N, C-alpha and C positions, 0 to 999 in steps of 0.2 A: 505494499498498500504505500502512497506517496507520502513523503514527509510534507508536502505542501497542502495536503487535504486537510479540510476543516469542517466540520457537519455542527450545524445549530440547530437546537429542536424548539419549537414554539408550541404554545397550547392557549388557545383562546377559547371563547363559548362559541366561535361560529365554525373554527377551524384548526386542526393540529395539523402542523406542515413542518418540514425539515427543509433547510436550505444548505445544498453541498457545494463546496466551493473547492477548487483545487486550481492554484494560479500557475501550475506547471504541469497540465497533464501531458503525458507523451504515450509512447506505444507499449508503455507497461500497464497493463489493464489493471484499474481500480474494481477490486471484485466484491460483490454482495457489499456494496457499500452503505445502505441502510441497514443491514443484518436483517432482513425482513420483508414483506410485501408492502405494497403502495401502489400510489399513481404518480406519474409525471405530469406536471401542470406547466411548467416552463423549462426551457433550457437556451442559457445565455452563453455564448461563444465569442471571447473578445480576442480576435487577432488584429486590432486595429493600430497597434505600435510595436513596430520591430520585428514583423513576421514577414520574412520575403517569400514564402510558398502558401500554396494551397494545401488545406489538410480535410481530412475525412473522421468525424466523430462517429464511432460506433459503438451503439450500445446491445447488451444482452440483456433481456428482460426476464428468462426464466431458467437460468442456470447458473450457479455459483461456481463453477469448473469452467474457465475461459483459458484457452491457450491461443494466445494472439497468432493468425495465420493459419489456425486449424479449426477452430469452432468458429461457424458462420455466425455472424452478428444479427440481430433481429431488425435494428434500424441502422441506416447509415445517412449521414447529413452532412453536406458539403460545408468545410468553413473556409470561405474565400479570404483570402490574404488582405490586411489594410481595413477592414470593416468589421463592426460587431453583429453578429447574426442572432436573430432571436426565434426560437419556434416554441408557439405555445399551443396546449392541447386544452381547451377551455372545459372537457368533461373527464379530463384524466385520460392518460395512458398507462394501463395497468401492468404491473410487474411483479414477479414473485420473489426475484432476485435481481438487483440492480448492478450491472457491471459496465464501465466504460475506459474508452482508449482512442487514441487518434494516431492514424496513419497516412502515408501520402497517398494513396489511392482508395478507390471504392471497392476494389474487389475483396471478396472475401477472404482469401488467401493472403492477402497483403498483409506484411508484418514490420515494415520497414518505416522510418520516420527521418526525413533529411532536414536537418536543422541549419545547414550553411546559408549564411546570410542573413540569418536571424540574430538579432541583438535582444530580444526579448522571448517569452513562452507564451502558448495560448492558454487564456484562463477560461475555465470552465465553471459555470453556476446551473446547478439543477433544484428547481423547488418540486418537494414530492409531500405526497401525505405520510 
């Protein structure tokens, strides 16, 4: 698990949610990050500063056993360089075990990440229940 990974849990009368934040996500999967099931409501990917490559966020929603390049992801989202990308799921995207990583290509078997030309890292935030 990334040393840059932070999880904040909030409980209100209307919604109990977690904010997952990793300020340097890479091709090493963060596995079963919430330690249980829930729903994804929002994903924020910040490649706006110091990123010289396009990347792909890969999410695994149903397994806590992830081998990057071998285990096919359930969701793949492009992260273009020099922008902040947000994906919202108003009704929530259900998961039983949430894992994430980024790679260079959208191919299921991609396990590499090129960081040449970068002066920073992709920052990831996910809001879940």
